[in-house]
Phi, psi and omega in degrees: 000130177242139178242133181236110179269146180204168175108356178290169180169191180257130184217151176280155176306140183094346183276189183224154172214156171237121174267148176232148180225104182269132183250144185283347177232177178302129177274354181297336182261002179279125184293311180216133175243150182209163171246135176235159174221157178224116179275159179303127179075009182241165176280156177291139182227155177285132174262308184198153176214157180219132182272175177301329180271007179072017169291134184242152175222144183226148168297147184302325185291343184244355181302135180087347182244325183251148176225126175262143180206172179207152179235107181297328183290337179251001184050044185226138175253149182232158169224113176270126184238112176250162178051047185296146181239156177306327181287357175273356180296137181161177174268125182259131177244142173258153189220144175233131182234124179245146166242118181237176181295337180268355179131203185254145176226147184219136180229149180236145169279175186276349178095146177226134189274129175244125181236120180249117181264148181273000000 
């Protein structure tokens, strides 16, 4: 399974971006998909995740500003980011987590850089 993240860029504070994560296989079978980010010198942290039933969870720092979604027809997950802040700067990674009869599997995309200037 391959994940391709895109949509990052440089934006001013208060602006918006939409990240995309295209998956090489059907996303209908993925138990949980998520977006993580890693700021310079920091550990990778969960930003948002969406389950197979479309239940969503968000980090407190992005609630009300970010929206995670997915389109099964395009095998793509999205992260709409509004009211961006400089502290949102980082490399954003998409993640796919499977639970199978043989155990758990996890896949990561290559990351896309988001830079928010003040």
